[in-house]
Each structure stands twice: as C-alpha cells, then as structure tokens.
N, C-alpha and C positions, 0 to 999 in steps of 0.2 A: 067408362074407358072403354074401348076393345079394343085397344094399344095401351102398352104401358110404355111412354115416351122416355128415348134414353138416348145418350153421345156416347156413343164407341167412340174407343181410341184402339184404334187401326194403325198406327206408327211403326214399322219393320214389322206389321204381321203377316204374314202370307193369304193373299186374297186370291179368289179364282174367281174368272168371270166366263163364262161358256156363252161364245159366241162372235162372229166377227166380222158383223155389220157395222153400221152407223148407230145403231141404239148402243150395244156395246162398245161402241169405244165411249160415247157420251159416259157410261156408268165407270169405265174404266179411267175416265180426266180427273173423274170426281174421285175415285177412291186414292189414286195418284196424290190428289191435292192434297187427302190425309195422311200423306208418308209410307202409305201401303204398300207391301211387296206384291206386286200382281202377273198373276198367270193368266194368259188368254188362251182357252182353248178351242177351238175348230179348225177343220180343215181348208178354212176359205177364208182369207180376212181382207178387210178394205187396205186400202194402201197406207192409211195413217199410221193403223196398228205395226204395219208391215217397217214403218220411218221410226215408231217408236223402242221397236224390238232391235234394229239398227244402232241405235242410240243406247239402246243397256237400259232404257228405261221400263220395260217388261217382259218378261219370259215370254215367248210364243211357242206354243205347243198346236203345231198344225194333223191334228188327231179329230176321232168320232171321240163321244163322250162315253168314259170307262168308268165306273164307281171308282176306283182306285186312284185316281186324280184331286179327287176328295180329302182325302188321308192329310191330315198335319194342318187341315187350313179354317180360319177363325171364319172366314164368311163367304159364301158361295154368293155370282150375281149370274143366273140363267137368263139369257138374251137370245135365244136361239127364233126362229121364226114357226118350230115344230112342237105343239103343244104335248106329244104323245115324249115327248125327249126331255122337256121340261121339266115333266110329272114325274119322270123317275127320278132327275136330279133330285129334286123337292124332296121324294121318299128317302132316295139314298141319306140324303143331308140328316131328314129328321131321326133318323134309326142312330146316326153317330153324333145326334146330339150340337148339330151346326146349324148357324141361320143360317135362310134362305131367303132371294127374294125373288121371285120369277116375276116377268119385269110384265106390268099392266094383267097379273092374273095373283086377286089378293087372294081368293081363294087358298093357291097353294105354296103363298108368302110367309115366313113365321118370322119377316122384318118389313116394313115399306122402307122407301128410299123418299124423305119430304124434299118439297118443295122449301129451299135456302135462301135465305139472303145473309149473304158474307160478310162481317164486320171483322174476319179474325182480329183476335180471340172471341169475341164476339158470335155468338151462331142462336141466328134465328130461322125453327128448322117449323114447319106448318106440312101438317097431315090430314088427310080427309078419311082416316083409317082404310086405306082402297076404295072406298064407296064412288070418288070423283075428285081424280086429282086434279082436274080443270079447273075447278075450285079452289084446289089449295094453290095453285099455282096465279090465281086471280088475286087471291088473299095477301101471296108473296108482292104479284106489283104493287099492293097497294102498299104494304112495307117499305117496300124500296124507297118510297119516295117520305118515306118518314124519318130516316134514318140516315142522318150526314154519315160518307165514309171516313173520317175523321175518329170515330166510337172506336174504332179500332186499336187506334194509339193512344185512346184514351183509357182501354182499356189495359194495356200493356203496361201504361204508365201504371196505373192505379195496381194493378199486380207487383209492381217493383218496389212498390210502398206500404205494400196491404200488412205486413203486421209495425210497422209505424204508426199509420192509423188505427190501426185495432188497441197500438199501446196508448195514444194521445185520446183515443174516443172510445174507452171504454164502455158508458152508457149509449144500449141501442138507438134510441130517439136521438142521441148526438148525431151518432155515429153515420143516421140516414141522411140527416140536415145536412153531413161535410160532404155526403156523395152527391146529394142533390146539388150541392155549392162546385163540387167538381166539376160535373158534368156541366150548369147553366152559366158559371162564373167566369171570370177571364180565365183559367185552365182549358176548359174546353174550349173557350173560344180563342186563344191561343193557337191552339191546334188546328182547328177551322181556318186562322189562317194562315196555318204552315211554317208556326216559331216552337217547335218542340223547344228547343233549350229554355224559352220564356214559359212557356208551362210548366217545364220541372221546377224552370225558382220559383217560380208563384206557388206549387205546391211543398214547395221544402221550406218556405218562407210560412205559410198554414199552420205548418205541420210544427213550426216554433211557437204557437202562440196556445197558450192556454184550455182556448176555445176554439169552438167552431167558427169559422170567418163571416161576417156579416154577409147577407144577399148584396147583389153587388147587381145593379144595374145597368142599362148601355140599350144605345138606341140601333137596330139596323134598318138602313136605308132601303126599301125596298120596291125598284121599279116591276110596277103590276102588269105590264103591256100596254097595247090598245083596248081592251075588252074584251073578249074571246077569253074567259079561262083556260081554254086547252092552249095558249101562251104562256102559260105562267110557266117557271124552271122550277126546278126541283129543289131548290135552294131555296126560292119565294115561300112553296107551301110549305116547305119545312119550317122559315121564321113566322108563317101565318100561326102552324100550330103549338106557336112557344111565345104567341103574344102574349101580354099582361095588356096591353094598351095598344091600340091603333088608329093613329092618326092620317086618315086618307082624303084624297083630293075628292073634286067635283068629277074627275074621270072615270075613278074607278068606279068599276061595275058590281051593281048588288050580287049577280052570277061571284064574283073573285072574295066579296066580303064572307059570303055564305061559308064558304072553305077555313075563315080562319077559325080556332079554336073557339067554342061555344061561348064559354064565360069571359073571353075579352073584352074590355070596355073598347066601343069603337065611338071614336070622336069626329066629325065632321068637318075640317079643315078649310074646306073647300074656296076657293075665291071667285066670290059672283060678278058681272060683267058690269064694269062700270066702279065693280065695288075698289075701297079703300086697298089696293094690294099691298102696300108697305108696312099697314097696322097689321092686316093681317098676317103677314110673314115673320111679324115680328112675335104674334101671341104665339105662333107655329114653333117659334125657335124654345120661346117659356115652357112651352109646353113639353117640350122632349127633355128636358133639362130637369123640371119636377119632378117629372115620371121618373125620370131615369135615377136619379138622388135619392128619393124614394124606394130603390133597390127592383124596379121595375125591368120588364124587358118593354121595350118600345116599340112597332113598328112602324116607320114614317113611310106610306104607303104611297105611291107617286105613279100616277098614269104615264106609260109610254117608261123611260129609259130616265133616272133620276138624273142625268151627267147630260142629258142633252133637253136642253130649253127648259129644264126644270127648276134650277137653281139648289139643286142638291150639293155643289161644292160651298156656296152660302153656309148651308144647314152644318156641313162639318165643319165647318172655320169656326161657328160658332159653338158647335160642342168641343171640339177640340181647347178653345178656350174656357170654357167651364170645367175642363179636366172632365167628361165622359167620354166612355169607351162607346166606340161607332162599329158596327162590320158595316161591308157594300154590298148587297145583291142588283146585277147589273138587269135589265127588263129590256123588251122587244121595243124599240123604239119606235112611235108612230110609221116615219118613212118607210121602214121594211117590211111593216106589217100591210099597213096601207097599199103600198106597190106591189106583194105581192098576193095579195087578196084580190087585187085586181088584175093578175096578169102583168104585171110589169115591172119589165126588170129595169132596176137605173141606173144597171150599167151594160152595155153590149159591142160588142167585136165593132158592128156596123153601125152604130149610132150613136153610143154615147161612152168611151174613155175618162168619163170623171165624173163624179156627184160631189153638189154642194146641198149644205144644208145651211134656211136661214130663218130667222124667225120675222116676221114684220109686228111684234110685239117691243118698243124695245124699252130699256131703260130711262124714267121720265120722260116716255114719248119720243125719244131721242128717233130723225130719222135713218133710215139707209142711207149710206156715201160712194157706198163702192159700186155702183151701178154696172160701171163699165165691165169689173169684174162678172157680172152677174149676167151677162150677156152672153157668153162663151157659145158658140155655135152647136159641138161638140159637147157640152156638157152639162146635164141632167139636174134643173135645179128645183129643191123641193123648199117650201116654203109652210111653214108651223104657224099655223094660230096667221092665219092671214086674209080670214074670211072678210070682216069690218073694212080693209083696207084692199081689196080684190081688184078694184075698179081705176082708183089710183095706181095701185103697184103695177100691172098689165100696162097701163095708158108710160107709166114711166120704163118701163122693159121697151117697149115701142120705138119710143125718144131716143134712149141708149141704143138701139141697133136692132135688138131684139125682132126677127121677120115677125109679120101679123098673124103670117098660117102657122107658124111655131105648135105643132100637137100641143094640147094642155088635159090635164085630168085634175077635175076635183073630185075627191071622196071623200063624202061623210059618213060618219061613226064605224070608222072602217076596221072590218074582222067584226063584226057587231053584225043581228040579225037584222037590224034595219039599216047595213051597209048600202049604199046608191054611190054611183060613180057616174061620172060628166064628162067625155069626153067633145070636146070643141077644140074651136082652134085661137090664138093669145088676144085676137081682135074678138074675140063675143063668148068668151068662157063668162066673163063677169053678167054680160044680159041673160045668157043661158042660165047660170046661177042663181036670179032674181027669176027667170021666171018659174023656175021647175023647186023655188024655192026651199036654196039649199040652208041649211043653220051648222051653228058649231055642233060639234066638234067636224071640220073639213082643214082637209091637207090639200094641197096645190102641189102637181108634179107637172112641172115644166120642161120643155124638148121633145127630141122625134119620138124617144121611149114611150111616149105616154099613147101614141096612134096606136104601140100593139097590144093597147087595150080590145082596141077594136075585134082582134082577133084570137088575142089568149086570155079575155076576160071570162070568169068561175066561178064566180063568188055573189051574190045580189044582182040587185038591179042594175043595168046597165040604161045609160041612157046616151047617143051617138048624134054628134052636133057638128062631128065634123069635117072641113069643108075647105079638103087639102088644094090651092093651088098649082095647077099644071101652067110649062108651056108649050104652044103645038101651032109648028108653022108662024110663028113668032109671034100668036097670037096667047092670052091669058086667060085658062078654061079652070070653069069650075064644075071638081069633081064632086056626086051628089053622096049626100051622106050613108049612110045604112041605116034600116030600120032602129027607132028604139026599143030596147028589148031591157 
C-alpha cells in the first residue's frame, strides 16, 4: 500500500483551510460535517464562506499565509491556486509533523481526502493514492448504488446493543451469523420501511433467544421498468444484488437480468400469449411462498411497475395470507417511459389536462364498458396490452364520439434499442400498425399530445402517417404527413 488508510476523529479539533475559493468551501463543509473547528485563511473569500463566518460556524481570517497560522492545528488543507504557496504550507506542516492535504497535488500531501460513501456512522472511503481521483469517484458512484441509506440507522442500533450481542454471541461464528441476520433479516427490513421502533423490538426479541435467529425469508416486489436498464431505480438495483431467487416476467430484458447477483437462481415465470394465465399466476404465488419460507430473499421482478396492470396487489395479498414478509420497489411504468422516449408529454397545458391508463386485457376476457369516459377530447388515453384488440378498440372509440382524426401513437419496445413509434389518426392507426408489422409489447397513446411526437421525437425509429384534417373556406382539407424517418 502506498497509503495507510485511517479514519481521523477531528471532532472539536482545530483544522486550518488555506484558500477562499469554491474548492476551499467544499473542503470546509467536509471537515465541518465531521465536527471540526475550522479556520479559513485567505485574503479574499467566496460569499458562502463569509456567510458561514457570520453564522459563527467557522473562523475567517482575511490574511495571506504565514507559518504562525498552523500552530496548534491538527490538520491542514491547502486549497490555494498558487503552487509555490501550497509548497510552503506543505513544508511548514511537515516540519511540525502536522498532516497536510494539498488539493490535487499528491506529491505535496501527507494525507489524501478520499471519495466518500456516507451512511454515518458507517463510512466507506475510496482512494487512488492520489494517482487518479476521478477513478476513485467513479468507484464511489458505483458503491452508492449498493448501500441503502438505512444502513446508517442499522449501524447506530447495533452500536447501542453491541455489548449485549457480544455477551449472547460469544462464539465468533455465531456472532457473524447474528450480524448477517441483523442486516438481511426483519430488523434491516423494518428500518428500510421507516419502522425504527419495530426494528429495535425485533432485535431485543432476538437477544432474548439462546441462539442466533434462523434465516428469515421475504419477497421483494420489484418494478424493472420498460426495458432500458438505465431506468432501474437504485432500490431495484440493490434488491437484485441481494437476491437468492429471482422470479422474472417475460418482458424483463436480459440486460437487466445481467445486473443481478451472479449466484442467484433465476426462474422465468412469464406468461405466454394465449397461455393459461390463471394457472401460471397461481404457480408464481406458490413459488414465492416456497422459497421465502425456506429462508430465501425472493425478488419478484416485473416489467414496468408491479402496481400498474401488473397484478402486484394480488401477489401481496397472497403473501400476506401465508405470513410472508414483503417489500415493494416501484418501477417506471410503460406509459411514462414510452411517452418520454417518444417525445410525448402525457399532459400539456394546451392539449391535455388529464391522463387515463386503461388495459385492453381484462379478467376473464371481460370487455371495456366505460367507453363514454374514454372519449373526453382534452384527456390523454393510454392503452396497455391493446395490440390484439387495436382494431375493435379504435372502432369503439369512434362510435362513442372520439374524432376520427384524433392523433394516436403506437410505441413498440419502448425504451429499448428496437423502439419504433408510429403516429397516425384514430381511424388509420390499426391499418398502419399491420402494414409496419408492429408486435407486442406495444403501447397506444390517444389524444392531441400524441401529435407532438412528430416534432419532439428523439429516440428510436419514427414512422409518421398522421394526416390531420383542417377546415378552410368551409371545405375539409387533408395536410400531408411528414416523411417517415
């Protein structure tokens, strides 16, 4: 190792920051967060440092550097833009055996300020020994995605009961298993769910037992989004890295599955088109319970969001009836992603004041009955799973009052590399969908905002067959479409 890693306790210790610019201000806030008594030395300072001084949070000395200012200091940070000055500061600090960091100059520094993942009191520090700070920051960004912020509260809870844990779990192996249970079991889960009192109660119950609690299984219902792995939430990515078993749907992309923990068991529970959905759903319920009761962390990975036409509510009800703990991680639903990737605002002050989500796939093939409510011209209508019924759907909407020239957008494979967006009228979208061989998964957007894709579209292939009718001199004219692009 080129550097010896350590964590310094600077609470109530005198720290000197030399420099008054933006970089100095960032370093000041960093050591302030650790409780240091900060003195800033600079002839001129940015306004934020003046504000901190006026608030009594730092001492501000408007002067040039002199060796007397480092007396009685524990740490020094040199953040001036003049290397000769920084070199003098480093030399003076070395003579007095005071640790000094010269910003972006590892040769003059006796310690480095690392990139930090802060889950206080749990701190993760990353250093490249000054060789490549940007790489250290990149590693920090990746680590930030792995650790939930509740780890800080969990660490505080473990600190309060550390002695009791040591007394009960005197064997090192059993103590390790207890801490694994603490992080992965119901205590950690309760803290993630913002139930600190319940977490402490569970810990106290475990401390009353003669041995370490058995592994506790649970199910995490995770929305995987529409397909682009970049649209996964941080919570979803963390869940994938905790998974023992992953039950994934047909529409979950392979790119997302590759982000999961490598030794996790992956089970495809996708429903095939035309298949027995009820039987498949029942088997999904049984698999979740089976693996959870075996002490596994089960990820139920669903395309889009599990609570938007994803039967997530039914799955949670089944888990609750069988006494299985669960968590929910929302996902970006297809309507939001497909619309955004096609440049379609679902609401717009000039075109649409509301939006309605419906699904063409109904329980036991029941049909849509509220047609009149779907025909409000100032409302955007988004239809999930409607490709198979596209022709009859468009006919019914026209029959109940939707104008034949209402703009429509049919979006195939939204957010994926194969995305296509077809824009046409309500009375022609079905025909052009067949012509261009659109397949599932496809989402239909109906309403004036769909026409905005013609000018705002930015992702994937755009196919424009929209011919809006206009009235001129009492006659109906048809505008020519933009070229397909």
